[in-house]
PyMOL Python script that loads the backbone (N, CA, C, O; Angstrom):
from pymol import cmd

cmd.read_pdbstr("""\
ATOM      1  N   MET A   1       1.578 -28.088   4.996  1.00  0.00           N
ATOM      2  CA  MET A   1       1.645 -27.255   6.317  1.00  0.00           C
ATOM      3  C   MET A   1       0.127 -26.688   6.513  1.00  0.00           C
ATOM      4  O   MET A   1      -0.523 -25.994   5.731  1.00  0.00           O
ATOM      5  N   THR A   2      -0.273 -27.240   7.911  1.00  0.00           N
ATOM      6  CA  THR A   2      -1.803 -26.727   8.093  1.00  0.00           C
ATOM      7  C   THR A   2      -1.901 -25.342   8.222  1.00  0.00           C
ATOM      8  O   THR A   2      -0.865 -24.679   8.276  1.00  0.00           O
ATOM      9  N   ILE A   3      -3.259 -24.680   8.292  1.00  0.00           N
ATOM     10  CA  ILE A   3      -3.365 -23.241   8.268  1.00  0.00           C
ATOM     11  C   ILE A   3      -2.986 -23.018   9.715  1.00  0.00           C
ATOM     12  O   ILE A   3      -2.562 -21.886   9.946  1.00  0.00           O
ATOM     13  N   GLU A   4      -3.049 -23.897  10.794  1.00  0.00           N
ATOM     14  CA  GLU A   4      -2.398 -23.771  12.120  1.00  0.00           C
ATOM     15  C   GLU A   4      -1.070 -23.535  12.297  1.00  0.00           C
ATOM     16  O   GLU A   4      -0.605 -22.757  13.130  1.00  0.00           O
ATOM     17  N   GLU A   5      -0.304 -24.355  11.337  1.00  0.00           N
ATOM     18  CA  GLU A   5       1.042 -24.244  11.326  1.00  0.00           C
ATOM     19  C   GLU A   5       1.358 -22.856  10.558  1.00  0.00           C
ATOM     20  O   GLU A   5       2.315 -22.209  10.982  1.00  0.00           O
ATOM     21  N   LYS A   6       0.761 -22.443   9.661  1.00  0.00           N
ATOM     22  CA  LYS A   6       1.179 -21.242   8.991  1.00  0.00           C
ATOM     23  C   LYS A   6       0.903 -20.172   9.999  1.00  0.00           C
ATOM     24  O   LYS A   6       1.726 -19.259  10.075  1.00  0.00           O
ATOM     25  N   ALA A   7      -0.144 -20.160  10.786  1.00  0.00           N
ATOM     26  CA  ALA A   7      -0.683 -19.065  11.451  1.00  0.00           C
ATOM     27  C   ALA A   7       0.551 -18.973  12.414  1.00  0.00           C
ATOM     28  O   ALA A   7       1.074 -17.862  12.512  1.00  0.00           O
ATOM     29  N   ASN A   8       1.074 -20.007  13.134  1.00  0.00           N
ATOM     30  CA  ASN A   8       2.221 -19.714  14.058  1.00  0.00           C
ATOM     31  C   ASN A   8       3.249 -19.437  13.530  1.00  0.00           C
ATOM     32  O   ASN A   8       3.826 -18.567  14.182  1.00  0.00           O
ATOM     33  N   ARG A   9       3.876 -19.789  12.516  1.00  0.00           N
ATOM     34  CA  ARG A   9       4.869 -19.454  11.638  1.00  0.00           C
ATOM     35  C   ARG A   9       5.043 -17.946  11.381  1.00  0.00           C
ATOM     36  O   ARG A   9       6.124 -17.370  11.506  1.00  0.00           O
ATOM     37  N   ILE A  10       3.717 -17.262  10.955  1.00  0.00           N
ATOM     38  CA  ILE A  10       3.478 -15.974  10.857  1.00  0.00           C
ATOM     39  C   ILE A  10       3.521 -15.131  11.875  1.00  0.00           C
ATOM     40  O   ILE A  10       4.057 -14.041  11.678  1.00  0.00           O
ATOM     41  N   ILE A  11       2.974 -15.437  13.176  1.00  0.00           N
ATOM     42  CA  ILE A  11       3.266 -14.696  14.079  1.00  0.00           C
ATOM     43  C   ILE A  11       4.584 -14.684  14.642  1.00  0.00           C
ATOM     44  O   ILE A  11       5.045 -13.726  15.262  1.00  0.00           O
ATOM     45  N   GLU A  12       5.270 -15.918  14.386  1.00  0.00           N
ATOM     46  CA  GLU A  12       6.713 -16.034  14.502  1.00  0.00           C
ATOM     47  C   GLU A  12       7.469 -14.829  14.077  1.00  0.00           C
ATOM     48  O   GLU A  12       8.062 -13.949  14.700  1.00  0.00           O
ATOM     49  N   ASP A  13       7.263 -15.067  12.822  1.00  0.00           N
ATOM     50  CA  ASP A  13       7.997 -14.034  11.725  1.00  0.00           C
ATOM     51  C   ASP A  13       7.444 -12.745  12.058  1.00  0.00           C
ATOM     52  O   ASP A  13       8.141 -11.809  11.666  1.00  0.00           O
ATOM     53  N   ILE A  14       6.480 -12.459  12.617  1.00  0.00           N
ATOM     54  CA  ILE A  14       6.043 -11.211  12.684  1.00  0.00           C
ATOM     55  C   ILE A  14       6.929 -10.706  13.999  1.00  0.00           C
ATOM     56  O   ILE A  14       7.583  -9.663  13.985  1.00  0.00           O
ATOM     57  N   ARG A  15       6.863 -11.461  14.952  1.00  0.00           N
ATOM     58  CA  ARG A  15       7.814 -11.106  16.304  1.00  0.00           C
ATOM     59  C   ARG A  15       9.136 -10.864  15.723  1.00  0.00           C
ATOM     60  O   ARG A  15       9.757  -9.943  16.255  1.00  0.00           O
ATOM     61  N   ASP A  16       9.599 -11.353  14.946  1.00  0.00           N
ATOM     62  CA  ASP A  16      11.187 -11.320  14.551  1.00  0.00           C
ATOM     63  C   ASP A  16      11.364 -10.083  13.724  1.00  0.00           C
ATOM     64  O   ASP A  16      12.513  -9.642  13.723  1.00  0.00           O
ATOM     65  N   GLU A  17      10.354  -9.341  12.926  1.00  0.00           N
ATOM     66  CA  GLU A  17      10.435  -8.277  12.221  1.00  0.00           C
ATOM     67  C   GLU A  17      11.356  -7.326  13.030  1.00  0.00           C
ATOM     68  O   GLU A  17      11.406  -7.423  14.257  1.00  0.00           O
ATOM     69  N   LYS A  18      12.082  -6.411  12.353  1.00  0.00           N
ATOM     70  CA  LYS A  18      12.755  -5.463  13.081  1.00  0.00           C
ATOM     71  C   LYS A  18      12.376  -3.948  12.777  1.00  0.00           C
ATOM     72  O   LYS A  18      12.666  -2.956  13.446  1.00  0.00           O
ATOM     73  N   GLY A  19      11.585  -4.038  11.481  1.00  0.00           N
ATOM     74  CA  GLY A  19      11.011  -2.426  11.200  1.00  0.00           C
ATOM     75  C   GLY A  19      10.067  -2.126  12.046  1.00  0.00           C
ATOM     76  O   GLY A  19       9.677  -2.878  12.940  1.00  0.00           O
ATOM     77  N   VAL A  20       9.561  -0.787  11.768  1.00  0.00           N
ATOM     78  CA  VAL A  20       8.385  -0.007  12.368  1.00  0.00           C
ATOM     79  C   VAL A  20       7.392   0.423  11.263  1.00  0.00           C
ATOM     80  O   VAL A  20       6.328   0.940  11.604  1.00  0.00           O
ATOM     81  N   ASN A  21       7.658   0.255  10.081  1.00  0.00           N
ATOM     82  CA  ASN A  21       6.827   0.843   9.114  1.00  0.00           C
ATOM     83  C   ASN A  21       5.637  -0.223   8.941  1.00  0.00           C
ATOM     84  O   ASN A  21       6.132  -1.220   8.414  1.00  0.00           O
ATOM     85  N   PRO A  22       4.597  -0.365   9.117  1.00  0.00           N
ATOM     86  CA  PRO A  22       3.809  -1.023   8.881  1.00  0.00           C
ATOM     87  C   PRO A  22       3.488  -1.877   7.604  1.00  0.00           C
ATOM     88  O   PRO A  22       3.176  -3.063   7.497  1.00  0.00           O
ATOM     89  N   ILE A  23       3.687  -0.772   6.559  1.00  0.00           N
ATOM     90  CA  ILE A  23       3.247  -1.128   5.115  1.00  0.00           C
ATOM     91  C   ILE A  23       4.771  -1.896   4.887  1.00  0.00           C
ATOM     92  O   ILE A  23       4.723  -3.055   4.475  1.00  0.00           O
ATOM     93  N   LYS A  24       5.692  -1.479   5.062  1.00  0.00           N
ATOM     94  CA  LYS A  24       6.842  -2.295   4.764  1.00  0.00           C
ATOM     95  C   LYS A  24       7.112  -3.722   5.490  1.00  0.00           C
ATOM     96  O   LYS A  24       7.835  -4.622   5.062  1.00  0.00           O
ATOM     97  N   MET A  25       6.463  -3.714   6.523  1.00  0.00           N
ATOM     98  CA  MET A  25       6.480  -5.019   7.086  1.00  0.00           C
ATOM     99  C   MET A  25       5.476  -6.056   6.226  1.00  0.00           C
ATOM    100  O   MET A  25       5.708  -7.177   5.772  1.00  0.00           O
ATOM    101  N   PHE A  26       4.388  -5.308   6.190  1.00  0.00           N
ATOM    102  CA  PHE A  26       3.436  -6.381   5.336  1.00  0.00           C
ATOM    103  C   PHE A  26       3.707  -6.912   4.230  1.00  0.00           C
ATOM    104  O   PHE A  26       3.347  -8.034   3.876  1.00  0.00           O
ATOM    105  N   LYS A  27       4.647  -5.805   3.335  1.00  0.00           N
ATOM    106  CA  LYS A  27       4.999  -6.332   2.103  1.00  0.00           C
ATOM    107  C   LYS A  27       6.127  -7.466   2.220  1.00  0.00           C
ATOM    108  O   LYS A  27       6.247  -8.393   1.418  1.00  0.00           O
ATOM    109  N   SER A  28       7.091  -7.204   3.564  1.00  0.00           N
ATOM    110  CA  SER A  28       7.943  -8.138   3.560  1.00  0.00           C
ATOM    111  C   SER A  28       7.398  -9.553   4.220  1.00  0.00           C
ATOM    112  O   SER A  28       8.007 -10.591   3.964  1.00  0.00           O
ATOM    113  N   MET A  29       6.415  -9.564   4.944  1.00  0.00           N
ATOM    114  CA  MET A  29       5.846 -11.037   5.225  1.00  0.00           C
ATOM    115  C   MET A  29       4.871 -11.505   3.952  1.00  0.00           C
ATOM    116  O   MET A  29       4.621 -12.699   3.786  1.00  0.00           O
ATOM    117  N   ALA A  30       4.363 -10.518   3.101  1.00  0.00           N
ATOM    118  CA  ALA A  30       3.728 -11.121   2.231  1.00  0.00           C
ATOM    119  C   ALA A  30       4.344 -11.866   0.896  1.00  0.00           C
ATOM    120  O   ALA A  30       3.688 -12.449   0.033  1.00  0.00           O
ATOM    121  N   LYS A  31       5.710 -11.703   0.948  1.00  0.00           N
ATOM    122  CA  LYS A  31       6.774 -12.210   0.390  1.00  0.00           C
ATOM    123  C   LYS A  31       7.030 -13.702   0.482  1.00  0.00           C
ATOM    124  O   LYS A  31       7.443 -14.424  -0.426  1.00  0.00           O
ATOM    125  N   LYS A  32       6.686 -14.084   1.853  1.00  0.00           N
ATOM    126  CA  LYS A  32       6.856 -15.266   2.193  1.00  0.00           C
ATOM    127  C   LYS A  32       6.314 -16.340   1.526  1.00  0.00           C
ATOM    128  O   LYS A  32       5.131 -16.220   1.208  1.00  0.00           O
ATOM    129  N   GLU A  33       6.973 -17.526   1.186  1.00  0.00           N
ATOM    130  CA  GLU A  33       6.469 -18.415   0.621  1.00  0.00           C
ATOM    131  C   GLU A  33       5.541 -19.427   1.130  1.00  0.00           C
ATOM    132  O   GLU A  33       5.188 -20.413   0.484  1.00  0.00           O
ATOM    133  N   TYR A  34       5.223 -19.183   2.131  1.00  0.00           N
ATOM    134  CA  TYR A  34       4.152 -19.811   2.859  1.00  0.00           C
ATOM    135  C   TYR A  34       2.785 -19.104   3.152  1.00  0.00           C
ATOM    136  O   TYR A  34       1.894 -19.629   3.819  1.00  0.00           O
ATOM    137  N   ILE A  35       2.704 -17.786   2.554  1.00  0.00           N
ATOM    138  CA  ILE A  35       1.567 -16.896   2.679  1.00  0.00           C
ATOM    139  C   ILE A  35       1.109 -16.820   0.970  1.00  0.00           C
ATOM    140  O   ILE A  35       1.817 -16.555  -0.001  1.00  0.00           O
ATOM    141  N   SER A  36      -0.115 -17.107   1.031  1.00  0.00           N
ATOM    142  CA  SER A  36      -0.772 -16.906  -0.261  1.00  0.00           C
ATOM    143  C   SER A  36      -1.927 -15.711   0.036  1.00  0.00           C
ATOM    144  O   SER A  36      -2.900 -15.706   0.790  1.00  0.00           O
ATOM    145  N   ILE A  37      -1.393 -14.712  -0.880  1.00  0.00           N
ATOM    146  CA  ILE A  37      -2.303 -13.283  -0.878  1.00  0.00           C
ATOM    147  C   ILE A  37      -3.811 -13.663  -1.031  1.00  0.00           C
ATOM    148  O   ILE A  37      -4.699 -13.034  -0.457  1.00  0.00           O
ATOM    149  N   HIS A  38      -4.054 -14.801  -1.895  1.00  0.00           N
ATOM    150  CA  HIS A  38      -5.353 -15.160  -1.818  1.00  0.00           C
ATOM    151  C   HIS A  38      -5.930 -16.211  -1.077  1.00  0.00           C
ATOM    152  O   HIS A  38      -6.947 -16.845  -1.359  1.00  0.00           O
ATOM    153  N   GLY A  39      -5.186 -16.336  -0.103  1.00  0.00           N
ATOM    154  CA  GLY A  39      -5.683 -17.391   0.733  1.00  0.00           C
ATOM    155  C   GLY A  39      -5.586 -17.061   1.986  1.00  0.00           C
ATOM    156  O   GLY A  39      -5.050 -16.009   2.332  1.00  0.00           O
ATOM    157  N   PRO A  40      -6.219 -18.131   3.028  1.00  0.00           N
ATOM    158  CA  PRO A  40      -6.643 -17.374   4.318  1.00  0.00           C
ATOM    159  C   PRO A  40      -5.406 -16.940   5.022  1.00  0.00           C
ATOM    160  O   PRO A  40      -5.692 -15.992   5.752  1.00  0.00           O
ATOM    161  N   GLY A  41      -4.074 -17.270   5.100  1.00  0.00           N
ATOM    162  CA  GLY A  41      -2.814 -16.860   5.610  1.00  0.00           C
ATOM    163  C   GLY A  41      -2.777 -15.414   5.743  1.00  0.00           C
ATOM    164  O   GLY A  41      -2.329 -14.954   6.793  1.00  0.00           O
ATOM    165  N   HIS A  42      -3.244 -14.517   4.693  1.00  0.00           N
ATOM    166  CA  HIS A  42      -2.672 -13.086   4.808  1.00  0.00           C
ATOM    167  C   HIS A  42      -3.740 -12.279   5.942  1.00  0.00           C
ATOM    168  O   HIS A  42      -3.431 -11.241   6.526  1.00  0.00           O
ATOM    169  N   HIS A  43      -4.817 -12.872   6.075  1.00  0.00           N
ATOM    170  CA  HIS A  43      -5.923 -12.518   6.901  1.00  0.00           C
ATOM    171  C   HIS A  43      -5.131 -12.390   8.462  1.00  0.00           C
ATOM    172  O   HIS A  43      -5.593 -11.620   9.304  1.00  0.00           O
ATOM    173  N   ILE A  44      -3.848 -13.258   8.755  1.00  0.00           N
ATOM    174  CA  ILE A  44      -3.349 -13.015   9.964  1.00  0.00           C
ATOM    175  C   ILE A  44      -2.636 -11.963  10.142  1.00  0.00           C
ATOM    176  O   ILE A  44      -2.437 -11.391  11.213  1.00  0.00           O
ATOM    177  N   LEU A  45      -2.181 -11.646   8.961  1.00  0.00           N
ATOM    178  CA  LEU A  45      -1.316 -10.460   8.938  1.00  0.00           C
ATOM    179  C   LEU A  45      -2.083  -9.083   9.381  1.00  0.00           C
ATOM    180  O   LEU A  45      -1.615  -8.149  10.032  1.00  0.00           O
ATOM    181  N   ASP A  46      -3.448  -9.236   8.817  1.00  0.00           N
ATOM    182  CA  ASP A  46      -4.378  -8.365   8.966  1.00  0.00           C
ATOM    183  C   ASP A  46      -4.831  -8.312  10.499  1.00  0.00           C
ATOM    184  O   ASP A  46      -5.144  -7.252  11.042  1.00  0.00           O
ATOM    185  N   PHE A  47      -4.837  -9.335  11.037  1.00  0.00           N
ATOM    186  CA  PHE A  47      -5.291  -9.621  12.446  1.00  0.00           C
ATOM    187  C   PHE A  47      -4.273  -9.002  13.391  1.00  0.00           C
ATOM    188  O   PHE A  47      -4.630  -8.382  14.392  1.00  0.00           O
ATOM    189  N   ASN A  48      -2.891  -9.197  13.026  1.00  0.00           N
ATOM    190  CA  ASN A  48      -1.825  -8.836  13.915  1.00  0.00           C
ATOM    191  C   ASN A  48      -1.412  -7.500  13.790  1.00  0.00           C
ATOM    192  O   ASN A  48      -0.416  -7.102  14.394  1.00  0.00           O
ATOM    193  N   GLY A  49      -2.324  -6.500  12.800  1.00  0.00           N
ATOM    194  CA  GLY A  49      -1.976  -5.120  13.023  1.00  0.00           C
ATOM    195  C   GLY A  49      -0.931  -4.600  11.815  1.00  0.00           C
ATOM    196  O   GLY A  49      -0.343  -3.520  11.882  1.00  0.00           O
ATOM    197  N   LEU A  50      -0.807  -5.476  10.780  1.00  0.00           N
ATOM    198  CA  LEU A  50       0.187  -5.224   9.771  1.00  0.00           C
ATOM    199  C   LEU A  50      -0.089  -4.687   8.772  1.00  0.00           C
ATOM    200  O   LEU A  50       0.816  -4.467   7.967  1.00  0.00           O
ATOM    201  N   SER A  51      -1.557  -4.257   8.453  1.00  0.00           N
ATOM    202  CA  SER A  51      -2.241  -3.676   7.203  1.00  0.00           C
ATOM    203  C   SER A  51      -3.099  -2.542   7.789  1.00  0.00           C
ATOM    204  O   SER A  51      -3.796  -1.850   7.048  1.00  0.00           O
TER     205      SER A  51
END
""", "prot")
cmd.dss("prot")
cmd.show_as("cartoon", "prot")
cmd.util.cbc("prot")
cmd.orient("prot")
């Protein structure tokens, strides 16, 4: 999966989140198999306001 594909998937998953607590949302998203907390994907979470 390319970084662009990961970014699109992250954004889609963020839109599907039902919660309103940004910390819980970040933790939920960070558990996804396609997000490496040490890779560039987690920065998309920062950019989208989840942390």
